[in-house]
C-alpha positions in Angstrom: -114.5 33.0 26.6 -117.1 35.5 28.4 -119.6 32.6 28.3 -116.9 30.2 30.2 -116.9 32.8 32.8 -120.5 33.2 33.2 -120.9 29.3 33.7 -118.6 29.2 36.4 -119.8 32.2 38.1 -123.3 30.5 37.8 -121.9 27.1 39.1 -120.2 29.3 42.1 -123.8 30.7 42.7 -125.3 27.4 42.9 -123.0 25.7 45.1 -122.9 28.7 47.2 -127.1 28.5 47.6 -126.8 24.7 48.3 -124.5 25.4 51.2 -126.0 28.4 52.1 -122.9 30.6 52.2 -122.5 34.0 50.2 -120.3 33.4 47.3 -118.6 36.7 47.8 -117.7 35.6 51.5 -113.9 34.8 51.5 -113.4 34.4 55.4 -112.9 30.7 54.7 -109.5 31.5 52.6 -106.3 32.1 54.4 -103.8 34.8 53.4 -102.1 32.2 50.9 -105.1 31.7 49.0 -105.8 28.1 50.3 -109.5 26.9 51.5 -109.3 26.6 55.5 -110.4 23.3 57.1 -109.3 21.3 53.9 -107.2 18.5 54.0 -103.9 19.3 51.6 -101.7 16.2 51.2 -97.8 16.4 50.9 -96.7 15.8 47.0 -95.8 12.4 46.4 -92.0 12.3 45.4 -92.1 9.6 43.0 -93.2 9.1 39.5 -92.9 5.6 38.1 -92.9 6.7 34.4 -90.2 9.3 34.9 -88.1 6.8 37.2 -88.4 3.9 34.7 -87.5 6.2 31.8 -84.2 7.4 33.4 -83.3 4.0 34.3 -83.8 2.6 30.8 -81.7 5.6 29.6 -78.5 4.7 31.7 -78.7 7.6 34.0 -77.6 5.5 37.0 -74.9 3.9 35.1 -71.9 5.9 36.2 -71.2 7.5 39.5 -68.7 10.2 40.9 -65.9 8.8 42.9 -64.7 11.4 45.1 -62.4 9.2 47.4 -60.0 8.4 44.5 -56.7 10.3 44.2 -58.3 12.0 40.9 -61.9 12.4 41.5 -63.6 11.2 38.4 -66.8 9.4 37.0 -66.6 5.7 36.9 -68.8 3.1 35.4 -71.4 1.2 37.6 -70.3 -2.4 36.8 -72.8 -4.7 39.2 -76.3 -4.2 40.0 -75.7 -3.5 43.5 -73.8 -0.4 42.4 -76.5 1.0 40.2 -79.0 0.3 42.8 -77.0 2.4 45.3 -76.4 5.1 42.4 -80.2 5.4 42.0 -80.8 5.4 45.6 -78.2 8.3 46.1 -80.3 10.2 43.2 -83.7 9.7 44.4 -82.9 10.8 47.9 -81.1 13.9 46.5 -84.0 14.5 44.3 -86.7 14.2 47.1 -84.8 16.5 49.4 -85.4 20.3 49.5 -83.1 22.4 47.4 -80.7 24.1 49.7 -80.6 28.0 49.4 -77.8 29.7 47.8 -76.6 33.3 46.8 -73.9 35.4 45.1 -72.6 38.9 45.8 -72.5 41.1 43.2 -69.6 41.2 41.1 -69.4 45.1 40.2 -69.5 46.1 43.7 -66.3 47.8 45.1 -64.0 45.5 46.5 -64.1 47.0 49.9 -67.8 46.3 49.9 -67.7 42.7 48.7 -65.2 42.0 51.8 -67.6 43.5 54.2 -70.4 41.5 53.0 -68.2 38.1 53.3 -67.2 39.1 56.5 -71.0 39.8 57.9 -72.1 36.6 56.1 -69.3 34.6 57.7 -70.7 35.9 61.4 -74.0 34.2 60.6 -73.0 31.0 58.7 -69.3 30.7 59.2 -69.4 28.0 61.7 -71.4 25.1 62.8 -75.0 26.1 64.3 -77.8 24.2 66.0 -81.3 25.4 64.9 -84.8 24.3 65.6 -86.7 22.9 62.2 -90.5 23.2 62.3 -91.9 20.3 60.3 -95.4 20.5 58.5 -98.6 19.0 60.4 -99.0 16.1 57.7 -96.6 13.8 56.4 -96.6 11.4 53.8 -95.3 7.8 53.3 -93.6 8.7 49.9 -91.2 11.6 50.2 -93.2 13.2 53.4 -90.9 16.1 54.7 -90.6 14.2 58.4 -89.0 11.3 56.5 -87.0 13.4 54.6 -85.4 15.1 57.6 -84.8 11.7 59.3 -83.2 10.6 56.3 -81.1 13.7 56.1 -80.2 13.1 59.5 -79.2 9.5 59.0 -77.0 10.4 56.3 -74.5 11.9 58.6 -72.8 9.3 60.6 -71.1 11.6 63.1 -74.4 12.7 64.3 -77.1 9.9 63.6 -76.5 8.2 66.9 -77.1 11.6 69.0 -79.8 12.7 67.1 -82.2 10.2 66.2 -83.0 9.4 70.2 -83.3 13.0 70.6 -85.9 13.4 67.7 -88.0 10.3 68.8 -88.0 11.6 72.3 -89.0 15.0 71.3 -91.8 13.5 68.9 -93.3 11.7 71.8 -93.2 14.3 74.1 -95.4 16.4 71.6 -97.9 13.5 70.8 -98.6 13.2 74.6 -99.3 16.7 75.0 -101.6 16.6 72.1 -103.4 13.8 73.6 -103.8 15.4 76.9 -105.2 18.3 75.3 -107.7 16.5 73.2 -107.4 18.6 70.0 -108.0 17.4 66.7 -105.3 19.6 65.1 -102.1 18.0 64.6 -99.5 19.4 66.7 -96.5 21.3 65.4 -93.3 18.9 65.1 -89.8 20.3 65.6 -86.6 18.6 65.4 -83.1 19.8 66.4 -80.5 19.9 63.8 -76.7 21.3 63.3 -76.3 22.9 60.3 -72.9 23.1 58.4 -71.2 26.6 57.8 -72.2 28.0 54.3 -70.4 26.1 51.7 -68.5 28.6 49.1 -69.0 28.0 45.2 -65.5 28.2 44.1 -66.4 28.9 40.2 -68.2 32.0 41.3 -65.5 34.4 41.9 -63.7 37.5 40.8 -60.2 38.6 40.8 -59.1 42.2 42.0 -56.6 44.5 40.6 -53.9 42.7 42.9 -54.5 39.4 41.6 -56.4 38.0 44.5 -59.5 35.7 43.9 -62.5 36.5 45.8 -65.3 33.8 46.2 -68.5 35.7 45.9 -70.8 32.5 45.6 -72.4 30.8 48.7 -74.6 27.5 49.3 -76.4 27.4 52.5 -77.1 24.1 54.2 -80.9 24.7 54.7 -83.9 25.4 52.5 -85.4 28.4 51.7 -88.7 27.5 54.0 -86.5 26.7 56.8 -84.6 30.0 56.4 -87.8 31.9 56.2 -89.7 30.2 59.2 -86.8 29.4 61.7 -86.3 32.0 64.6 -82.8 31.4 65.0 -82.0 32.2 61.6 -84.2 35.3 61.3 -81.2 37.5 61.5 -79.7 35.7 58.4 -82.8 36.0 56.6 -83.2 39.8 57.5 -79.6 40.3 55.8 -80.4 38.4 53.0 -83.7 40.3 52.5 -81.9 43.9 52.8 -78.9 43.2 50.7 -81.1 41.4 48.2 -83.4 44.2 47.8 -80.8 46.8 47.4 -79.0 44.6 44.9 -75.7 43.5 46.8 -76.6 40.1 46.5 -78.8 37.8 44.3 -80.4 34.6 45.5 -80.0 32.1 43.1 -79.8 28.4 42.6 -76.2 27.1 42.2 -76.5 25.6 38.7 -78.4 28.6 37.5 -75.0 30.6 38.0 -73.1 28.1 35.6 -74.3 29.2 32.2 -72.9 33.0 32.4 -69.7 31.8 34.0 -69.3 29.1 31.1 -70.1 31.9 28.7 -66.9 34.0 29.8 -68.5 37.3 29.8 -66.1 40.3 29.8 -66.6 44.1 30.4 -67.3 46.0 27.0 -68.8 43.1 25.3 -72.3 42.7 23.7 -74.4 40.0 25.2 -78.1 38.6 24.1 -79.9 36.6 26.5 -82.5 35.2 24.3 -84.8 33.9 27.2 -84.1 36.0 29.8 -87.0 36.1 32.4 -87.1 35.6 35.3 -83.9 37.6 35.4 -81.1 35.9 37.9 -78.6 35.0 35.0 -79.3 38.4 33.4 -78.2 40.0 36.4 -74.8 37.8 36.5 -74.2 39.1 32.9 -74.9 42.7 33.7 -72.5 42.9 36.9 -69.4 41.9 34.5 -70.7 43.8 31.2 -72.0 47.1 32.8 -71.1 47.6 36.2 -71.2 51.3 37.4 -68.3 52.6 35.5 -64.5 53.3 36.5 -62.7 56.1 38.4 -60.2 58.2 36.5 -58.2 59.7 39.0 -56.0 61.8 36.7 -59.1 63.4 35.4 -60.2 63.8 38.8 -56.9 65.6 40.1 -56.9 68.1 37.0 -60.6 68.9 38.1 -62.4 67.5 34.8 -65.4 66.1 36.4 -67.4 65.2 33.5 -64.4 62.8 32.5 -63.8 61.1 36.0 -66.1 58.3 35.0 -66.6 56.3 31.9 -70.3 55.0 31.1 -70.4 51.1 30.3 -69.3 50.5 26.8 -71.1 46.9 26.4 -74.7 46.1 26.9 -77.1 43.1 27.6 -80.4 42.4 25.3 -82.6 40.6 28.2 -85.4 39.2 26.0 -88.4 37.3 26.6 -91.4 36.1 24.5 -93.8 36.7 27.3 -94.3 40.4 27.9 -95.6 40.0 31.6 -92.3 38.0 32.2 -90.4 40.6 30.5 -91.8 43.3 33.2 -90.8 40.8 35.9 -87.6 41.0 34.5 -87.2 44.8 34.5 -88.3 44.7 38.5 -85.1 42.1 38.8 -82.8 44.4 37.1 -83.7 47.3 38.7 -82.0 46.2 41.6 -78.6 46.7 40.0 -79.6 50.1 38.5 -77.1 49.9 35.5 -77.8 51.6 32.2 -76.5 48.8 30.2 -79.7 46.7 29.8 -82.0 46.8 27.0 -85.1 44.7 27.9 -87.3 43.6 24.9 -90.3 41.0 24.3 -90.0 38.9 21.1 -89.7 35.2 20.4 -86.2 33.9 20.3 -87.0 32.4 17.0 -87.7 35.5 15.3 -85.1 37.7 17.0 -84.5 40.4 14.3 -81.1 40.4 12.8 -79.5 43.9 12.7 -76.6 43.1 10.3 -76.2 45.0 7.1 -77.5 42.9 4.2 -73.9 43.0 2.6 -72.4 41.7 5.9 -74.4 38.6 5.9 -72.6 35.3 5.1 -69.1 37.1 5.6 -66.9 37.2 8.4 -68.7 40.5 9.6 -71.8 38.1 10.2 -73.5 38.6 13.6 -73.4 41.6 16.1 -73.2 39.9 19.9 -69.8 38.7 21.3 -71.9 36.4 23.6 -75.4 34.7 23.4 -77.1 33.1 26.0 -80.1 30.4 24.9 -81.3 29.3 28.3 -84.3 27.9 26.4 -87.9 26.5 27.5 -87.7 22.8 28.8 -89.7 20.6 30.7 -87.8 21.3 33.7 -87.6 18.0 35.6 -84.1 19.2 36.6 -86.1 21.6 39.0 -88.2 18.9 40.6 -86.6 19.7 44.0 -88.1 23.3 44.0 -90.9 22.5 41.7 -92.6 19.4 43.5 -95.8 19.4 40.8 -93.2 18.1 38.1 -93.6 14.7 40.2 -97.0 14.5 39.0 -97.2 16.2 35.6 -93.9 14.6 34.0 -94.5 13.2 30.7 -92.0 12.5 27.8 -94.3 13.6 25.0 -93.7 17.2 26.5 -90.0 17.0 26.0 -90.4 15.5 22.4 -92.9 18.7 21.6 -90.4 21.4 23.1 -87.6 19.8 20.8 -88.1 21.6 17.7 -88.9 25.0 19.5 -85.3 24.5 21.2 -83.5 23.8 18.0 -85.0 26.7 16.7 -84.0 29.2 19.2 -80.7 27.8 19.3 -80.2 28.1 15.5 -81.4 32.0 15.9 -78.7 32.2 18.8 -75.9 30.8 16.5 -77.0 33.3 13.6 -76.6 36.6 15.4 -73.6 35.3 17.2 -70.2 37.1 15.9 -67.6 35.1 14.4 -65.1 33.7 17.3 -67.9 34.4 19.6 -69.5 32.0 22.0 -73.1 30.8 22.8 -74.2 28.7 25.6 -77.2 26.5 25.0 -78.8 25.3 28.5 -81.7 23.6 30.1 -82.8 22.7 33.5 -83.8 19.3 32.3 -81.9 15.9 32.3 -83.8 14.5 29.2 -81.4 13.9 26.2 -84.2 14.5 23.7 -83.9 18.4 24.9 -80.2 18.2 25.5 -77.6 16.3 23.4 -80.0 15.8 20.8 -80.5 19.6 20.2 -76.8 19.9 20.6 -75.9 17.2 17.9 -78.8 18.3 15.3 -77.2 22.1 15.7 -73.7 20.8 15.0 -75.1 18.7 12.1 -76.9 21.8 10.6 -74.2 24.1 11.0 -71.7 21.7 9.3 -68.7 23.2 10.8 -69.5 26.5 11.6 -70.0 25.8 15.4 -67.7 23.6 17.6 -68.2 22.4 21.2 -65.5 23.6 23.7 -65.0 22.2 27.2 -65.2 24.7 29.9 -64.2 22.3 32.6 -60.4 23.7 33.1 -61.6 27.1 34.2 -64.7 25.8 36.3 -62.9 25.1 39.8 -64.9 23.1 42.1 -67.6 22.0 39.3 -68.7 18.6 39.5 -70.2 17.8 35.9 -70.8 14.8 34.0 -69.7 14.4 30.5 -72.3 14.5 27.6 -73.9 11.7 26.2 -73.0 10.1 22.6 -75.8 7.6 22.5 -79.2 7.2 23.8 -82.5 5.6 23.3 -85.7 7.5 22.0 -89.2 6.8 23.5 -92.6 8.3 23.4 -95.6 7.5 25.6 -98.6 6.2 24.0 -102.2 7.2 25.0 -102.6 4.5 27.5 -102.2 5.8 30.9 -101.7 9.7 29.7 -102.8 12.0 32.3 -105.5 13.4 29.6 -106.8 9.9 28.8 -107.0 9.1 32.5 -109.0 12.3 33.1 -111.3 11.6 30.0 -111.9 8.0 31.2 -112.7 9.0 34.9 -115.0 11.5 33.5 -116.8 9.3 31.2 -117.2 6.5 33.8 -117.9 8.5 36.6 -120.8 7.5 38.8 -123.0 10.4 37.4 -122.4 9.7 33.7 -122.9 5.9 34.4 -126.5 6.7 35.8 -127.2 9.0 33.0 -126.3 6.5 30.3 -128.5 3.8 32.2 -131.4 6.6 32.1 -130.5 7.4 28.5 -130.7 3.4 27.5 -134.0 2.8 29.7 -135.8 5.9 27.6 -134.6 4.6 24.1 -136.0 1.1 25.3 -139.3 2.4 26.2 -139.5 4.5 23.0 -138.5 1.8 21.0 -140.2 -0.8 22.8 -137.8 -3.4 22.2 -134.1 -4.0 23.3 -131.3 -2.6 21.3 -129.8 -5.2 18.4 -127.6 -7.6 19.5 -124.9 -6.4 17.2 -125.0 -3.0 18.7 -125.0 -4.4 22.2 -121.9 -6.5 21.3 -120.2 -3.5 20.0 -120.7 -1.6 23.1 -119.4 -4.5 25.1 -116.3 -4.8 22.9 -115.7 -1.0 23.2 -115.8 -1.1 27.2 -113.8 -4.1 27.4 -111.0 -2.3 25.3 -111.4 0.7 27.2 -110.8 -1.5 30.5 -107.9 -3.0 28.9 -106.2 0.3 27.8 -106.6 2.1 31.1 -105.6 -0.9 33.1 -103.0 -0.1 35.3 -99.4 -1.2 35.0 -98.3 -3.6 37.7 -95.2 -1.4 38.2 -97.3 1.7 38.6 -96.8 2.0 41.9 -96.0 5.0 44.7 -93.3 4.8 45.6 -91.8 3.2 42.4 -90.2 -0.1 43.2 -86.8 -0.3 41.6 -85.9 -3.4 39.7 -83.4 -6.3 41.2 -81.5 -6.4 38.0 -80.5 -3.9 36.0 -80.1 -5.6 32.1 -82.1 -3.8 29.1 -84.4 -6.6 28.9 -86.0 -6.2 32.3 -85.8 -2.2 32.0 -87.7 -2.4 28.6 -90.2 -4.8 29.9 -91.3 -2.0 32.6 -91.3 0.9 30.2 -93.2 -1.0 27.9 -95.8 -1.9 30.7 -95.9 1.7 31.6 -96.9 2.8 28.0 -93.8 3.7 26.4 -92.9 2.9 22.8 -89.1 2.9 21.9 -87.7 3.3 18.4 -84.4 2.1 17.2 -84.6 4.2 14.2 -86.4 7.1 12.5 -87.7 5.0 10.3 -89.4 2.8 12.7 -91.7 5.9 13.7 -95.2 5.6 12.6 -96.0 8.1 10.1 -98.9 10.0 12.1 -95.9 10.4 15.0 -93.2 11.7 12.8 -94.1 15.5 13.5 -93.4 14.7 17.1 -90.6 11.9 17.1 -88.3 13.5 14.7 -85.1 12.6 12.9 -83.2 15.0 15.2 -84.2 13.4 18.3 -82.2 10.3 17.5 -78.4 10.0 18.4 -75.5 10.6 16.1 -73.9 8.0 14.1 -70.4 6.7 15.4 -68.6 8.9 12.8 -70.8 12.1 13.9 -70.2 11.1 17.5 -66.6 11.2 16.8 -66.6 14.4 15.2 -69.2 16.1 17.5 -67.5 15.3 21.0 -70.4 15.5 22.8 -68.5 14.6 26.0 -67.7 18.3 26.2 -71.2 19.0 27.3 -71.8 19.4 31.1 -74.4 17.3 32.8 -75.1 18.4 36.5 -77.1 16.0 38.5 -78.7 16.9 41.7 -76.5 14.3 44.0 -73.1 15.4 42.8 -73.2 19.0 44.3 -76.3 18.8 46.1 -78.2 21.1 43.4 -80.7 20.8 40.7 -80.4 19.2 37.6 -78.8 21.2 34.6 -77.5 20.9 31.3 -74.7 23.5 29.4 -73.4 23.0 26.0 -70.8 25.9 24.9 -70.4 26.6 21.3 -67.7 28.7 19.7 -68.5 30.1 15.9 -65.6 29.5 13.9 -67.3 30.6 10.5 -70.4 32.0 9.0 -73.5 29.9 8.6 -74.1 28.4 5.2 -77.1 29.5 2.9 -78.6 25.9 3.9 -78.5 26.4 7.3 -80.1 29.8 7.3 -82.8 28.0 5.2 -83.4 25.3 7.7 -83.3 28.1 10.6 -86.2 29.8 8.5 -88.2 26.8 7.7 -88.2 25.8 11.5 -89.5 29.3 12.3 -92.1 29.1 9.8 -93.2 25.5 11.0 -94.1 27.1 14.2 -96.2 29.5 12.8 -98.1 27.0 10.9 -96.5 27.2 7.8 -97.0 31.1 7.3 -94.2 33.1 5.8 -92.6 36.1 7.3 -91.7 38.2 4.3 -88.3 40.1 4.6 -88.3 43.8 3.7 -85.5 46.3 3.3 -85.8 49.3 5.4 -85.0 52.3 3.0 -84.5 54.8 5.5 -82.2 53.1 7.9 -80.2 51.2 5.2 -80.6 48.1 7.3 -82.4 44.8 6.1 -85.5 44.2 8.2 -88.1 41.7 8.4 -91.8 42.2 8.8 -94.7 40.0 9.6 -97.7 40.3 7.8 -99.8 38.2 9.7 -102.8 39.3 11.4 -102.7 38.4 15.2 -106.0 36.5 14.7 -104.1 34.1 12.3 -101.3 33.1 14.6 -103.1 29.9 16.0 -101.6 26.7 14.6 -104.5 24.4 14.2 -102.3 21.4 13.7 -102.3 18.4 16.3 -98.7 18.7 16.7 -98.2 22.4 17.3 -96.0 23.1 20.5 -98.8 24.7 22.7 -98.9 22.1 25.9 -98.2 22.8 29.5 -94.6 22.6 29.1 -94.1 23.8 26.0 -93.5 27.6 25.3 -94.2 28.2 21.4 -93.4 31.9 20.5 -94.2 33.8 17.6 -92.1 36.6 16.3 -90.7 38.0 13.4 -87.1 37.1 11.8 -85.3 37.1 8.9 -87.3 34.4 6.9 -87.2 34.4 3.2 -90.3 33.1 1.4 -90.3 29.7 0.1 -91.0 28.9 -3.5 -94.3 27.2 -2.4 -95.2 30.0 0.2 -97.2 32.9 -0.3 -95.5 36.2 -1.1 -98.3 38.6 -0.3 -100.3 39.0 2.6 -102.2 35.8 3.0 -105.4 37.4 3.9 -105.6 40.3 1.3 -103.7 39.6 -1.8 -102.7 42.6 -3.8 -101.3 42.9 -7.4 -97.5 42.9 -7.7 -97.4 46.4 -9.0 -99.5 47.6 -6.0 -97.3 45.8 -3.6 -94.0 47.2 -5.1 -95.4 50.8 -4.7 -96.2 49.7 -0.9 -92.8 48.5 -0.2 -91.5 51.8 -0.8 -93.2 53.3 2.2 -93.3 50.3 4.1 -94.0 50.6 7.9 -91.6 48.0 9.8 -94.0 46.0 11.9 -93.2 44.7 15.2 -93.0 41.2 16.0 -95.8 40.0 18.2 -95.1 38.5 21.3 -96.3 35.6 23.7 -97.3 32.0 23.2 -99.0 30.5 20.0 -102.6 30.2 20.4 -103.0 32.7 23.3 -105.3 35.6 23.3 -102.9 38.9 24.1 -105.6 41.6 23.4 -106.7 41.5 27.2 -106.2 44.8 29.0 -102.9 45.3 30.3 -102.2 45.7 34.0 -101.4 49.2 35.0 -97.7 49.8 35.7 -95.1 52.4 35.8 -93.6 50.8 32.9 -94.4 51.1 29.3 -93.9 49.5 25.8 -93.3 52.5 24.1 -90.3 53.4 21.8 -87.6 55.6 23.3 -87.5 58.9 21.3 -85.2 62.1 21.3 -86.2 64.8 23.6 -87.6 68.3 22.6 -84.6 71.1 22.7 -87.1 73.2 24.7 -86.8 71.0 27.7 -83.2 71.5 28.2 -82.3 75.3 28.8 -84.0 75.4 32.3 -82.7 72.1 33.5 -79.0 73.3 32.3 -79.7 76.7 34.2 -80.8 75.0 37.6 -78.0 72.6 37.9 -75.2 74.3 36.2 -74.6 71.4 33.5 -71.1 71.8 31.6 -71.2 72.1 28.0 -69.8 68.1 27.7 -73.2 67.1 29.1 -74.5 64.5 26.7 -77.9 65.4 25.8 -78.2 63.5 22.9 -78.2 60.3 25.3 -81.1 61.3 27.4 -84.4 60.3 25.7 -88.2 59.7 26.7 -91.0 57.4 25.9 -93.1 58.0 23.2 -96.4 58.3 25.2 -97.2 62.0 24.9 -95.7 64.2 27.9 -91.9 63.6 29.0 -92.4 62.9 32.3 -89.3 60.8 32.9 -86.1 61.9 31.0 -84.0 58.4 30.7 -80.2 58.2 30.5 -79.3 55.6 27.5 -75.6 54.7 27.1 -73.7 55.6 24.0 -73.4 51.9 22.6 -77.3 51.3 23.3 -78.3 54.3 21.4 -76.0 54.1 18.5 -75.8 50.1 18.1 -79.5 49.4 18.7 -81.7 52.4 18.7 -80.3 54.0 16.0 -80.2 51.2 14.1 -83.9 50.7 14.1 -84.4 48.1 16.6 -87.4 49.5 18.2 -89.3 49.0 14.8 -88.9 45.5 14.7 -89.3 44.3 18.4 -91.2 45.4 21.6 -89.1 47.6 23.9 -90.2 47.1 27.2 -87.1 49.2 29.1 -83.7 50.5 28.9 -81.6 53.0 30.6 -82.0 54.8 34.2 -84.3 57.6 35.3 -82.1 60.7 35.2 -84.8 63.5 35.4 -88.5 63.2 36.8 -91.1 65.7 36.2 -91.8 67.5 39.5 -95.2 67.3 41.3 -94.6 69.9 44.0 -96.3 72.9 43.8 -93.8 75.4 44.9 -91.2 73.9 42.5 -89.6 76.5 40.2 -88.3 74.2 37.8 -90.1 71.3 35.9 -87.9 68.5 36.5 -85.9 67.2 39.5 -82.8 64.8 39.5 -83.8 61.1 40.0 -81.7 59.0 42.4 -81.9 56.1 40.1 -79.4 57.7 37.4 -77.9 60.3 39.6 -74.0 58.9 39.0 -74.4 59.9 35.4 -75.5 63.3 36.1 -73.6 64.5 39.2 -70.2 64.7 37.1 -71.5 67.3 35.0 -73.0 69.6 37.8 -71.7 73.0 38.6 -74.6 74.2 40.7 -76.7 72.6 43.6 -74.3 70.1 44.3 -72.9 70.0 48.2 -70.3 68.1 49.6 -71.1 66.9 53.1 -68.9 65.1 55.6 -69.9 61.5 56.8 -71.6 62.8 59.7 -73.8 65.3 57.9 -74.4 62.7 55.1 -75.6 60.1 57.3 -77.8 62.6 59.0 -79.4 63.2 55.5 -80.7 59.7 55.4 -83.7 60.1 57.5 -87.7 59.7 57.0 -89.7 62.8 56.7 -88.7 66.4 57.2 -85.1 67.2 58.6 -84.4 70.4 60.4 -81.6 72.5 59.4 -80.0 72.6 63.1 -79.3 69.1 63.1 -76.4 69.6 60.8 -73.1 71.1 61.5 -72.6 74.9 60.8 -70.4 74.4 57.7 -73.1 72.4 56.3 -75.8 74.8 57.3 -74.2 77.6 55.6 -73.8 75.7 52.5 -78.0 74.8 53.0 -78.8 78.6 53.5 -77.1 79.7 50.2 -79.8 77.3 48.2 -83.1 78.3 46.8 -85.9 75.7 47.6 -86.1 72.8 44.9 -83.8 69.9 44.2 -80.2 69.4 44.9 -77.8 66.7 45.5 -75.4 65.8 48.6 -72.3 64.0 47.9 -70.1 62.1 50.3 -66.8 64.0 50.8 -63.8 61.9 49.0 -66.5 60.2 46.9 -67.5 63.3 44.8 -66.9 61.5 41.5 -66.8 57.8 42.4 -69.4 56.6 40.3 -68.8 53.2 41.2 -69.8 53.5 45.0 -72.5 55.9 44.0 -72.4 57.8 47.6 -75.0 60.5 46.5 -78.2 61.7 47.7 -81.3 63.6 46.1 -82.7 66.0 48.4 -85.3 68.7 48.3 -85.0 71.9 50.1 -87.9 73.6 51.6 -88.4 76.8 53.4 -87.5 75.3 56.9 -86.6 71.9 56.3 -84.9 69.3 53.7 -86.3 65.8 52.5 -84.6 62.9 51.3 -85.9 61.7 48.1 -84.1 58.1 48.2 -86.1 54.8 48.7 -85.6 52.7 51.8 -84.0 49.9 49.6 -81.5 52.3 48.5 -80.9 53.9 51.9 -80.3 50.2 53.2 -77.6 49.9 50.3 -75.8 53.3 51.0 -75.7 52.4 54.6 -73.8 48.9 53.9 -71.4 50.9 51.8 -70.9 53.3 54.6 -70.2 50.3 56.9 -67.6 49.0 54.6 -66.0 52.2 54.5 -65.8 52.3 58.3 -67.9 55.7 58.1 -70.9 54.8 60.1 -71.7 55.8 63.5 -71.3 53.0 66.4 -75.3 53.7 67.2 -76.1 52.8 63.9 -74.1 49.4 63.5 -76.0 48.7 66.9 -79.4 49.1 65.4 -78.2 47.3 62.2 -77.4 44.2 64.4 -80.5 44.1 66.2 -79.4 45.5 69.5 -81.7 47.8 71.6 
């Protein structure tokens, strides 16, 4: 690794020496990191292989008939109908994805209504905007042609808009010619955008039974929203409320899996592949929230009982620790304690059941499990244009066993009568229906598919497939093969080979033997034949005139695909990549599995990305054979290395231990899932050793007697994180987060804190913990459910814990502070109900005056509030809004610091924006504040 870095550095210095530039000079790079004065071409939105593959699979054989009395999907009979359906699909796939967002479901209803009211002021009616196009366009999928195509789709505006656009473009071209500039002029067009479209299945019902729609899809993409001046107010509104956690900007189809999962308050939920975290936030909003107000206890003065902490929780897991840290950043916006962030491969997520419960009706510990597995992601091509270039079928085949293994693990940890959702952002049946069918086949009646469509109002989802074709790509035309061929036949290498041939002739003083010359010529001809371009490999890809299978097969075969009718037809060397589970079920199995209950979302049906969702219900425990198959697949991803299971004698629960050192986790086989689209992960699990596998440490085998003695004092090892074959021993980036375990606090910490803030005897000290990193700089509030069901059961011994809980107290760094700790704004709502000292109640006017940057003089407050301040000693205290002293849901509290002559607000700007928004919803904010927020001078 060090040598490769040195080589790159040396080559950079050589290039700089030739050009006469300092290699450290970065003036020729813009803020985005792109080189200046370099021609960047627009990504070509076409891939012949991908288009031919999905055409053969029958993706364009059905269409959505919205004009019928009962909107439904109908079969495309004629070639013209299939061609039209393909054109709709490709036009949508080439268009930029529109932005969408949803309002936090856990917010108070008054705040939700105020946000909807403000949003309707921006996009509640048709608006005319100026859209800036890039300076370069492309004949295939250029943004100029896309905008013109989008305008032509609207029949009502096409006749008026197209002449105006042409006239504007001609004027700009004339101005450019007059100026004589070589730089292309910026092109803008005028368009009328429709109002924000509600997403009906993203909704919530209040206490009165009224249904409130909380999801919205805009009619512009994120780039236009960010760069268009006429939409700047909407963009700022979205940024502000996104930062404070009131709304989440999320793709429309990405909102579907949590809704299908039907999560309810108080449930235990596992998100197996959680990063980047938008779906996890959606789950936390329902499961956790901020607690419920108990008016009866409030009237009786029982402050500590006027709120209830969340009874449920969400475990947000991801194999990549870096992505898990990013997940924490996303979840911090919600400030909910009901999240437990971990880093572990989904294949080896630890099983926390007691040993005697396994295989019984008490199997599993999660009410809901979400398996949003790693996939090829061709459904996200609208926001990831690089997929057009890098798509390949072999990547999907490589991911298939990983996806199945994660789904099997999810089924194992699901409780009886619980639900599991399997989802991908792919349209490929190898990653979708084939995984679902094999999962149903392995579990043999333990899982059944359910159809969530009846409770998903407004959702347009096609039925799952019961049959499909299985293809793979051969070497010819693959990205790696083309790259190697070009490198081998570059002008430099051809000149080198010619030079070497001449040198050999001089040394041997004779020409090479005729047999060797004939062999070289034959090899050259063979290579030219292998890498000869298919006549159908054109950009853009030209669709066929006829859609019969014979015509489509000619195209896929010419493009380098190999089709198999059955698994018996697969060559032996390809059977680890093209597996038996990739093939469609038999007629009897298809009738039993009912794959039509799966949801297939295509881009042109709802103007979204592509997505696949399947809902499973667990009706009985997994059989012994199913568990063994799960363990076998997990071992296979580790190159056949067993993960021994150990009994935790201290905790009384069966735990799993991985005795394999980090240096031996790389699978050296050719078929290991470790390509650009695969996310092979390695973690520990409940894997029993097989008869042919090693039962001791494979590196240091020990006698059986010594092993038994060692097992008695076995220290449970944590599962490794990250992808297979990657070096995870690099120095970590400095961050305020840690992966240290949560440990109980020393009792000596509490007396000064209890005395300073007057905490009541009912204050739950046992639910406050610190990280095991030395000094307790931060005290975290952990919910009772997470502490008892996860931490006390030893989950930290078997998995890397990234974060959980809320910061309640922080070590004080101010020199004149009399106490070691001060209250933190993040978890203040779970401390205030127990405070009897240093808690001031302020009117709306005084409360708003506390929200200021810098020092706040005492004389700006009312006389009543000044008298309350004067009675306080310097240090940390809390200000609560009058009438909301114990309302945990709204969290109208401020952490303040009193100095000798002034106050200081210890609240971040992001949370202040959220508090001001809540004040506006309550009608308590001053008129001047409203004017400032609206952007008025």
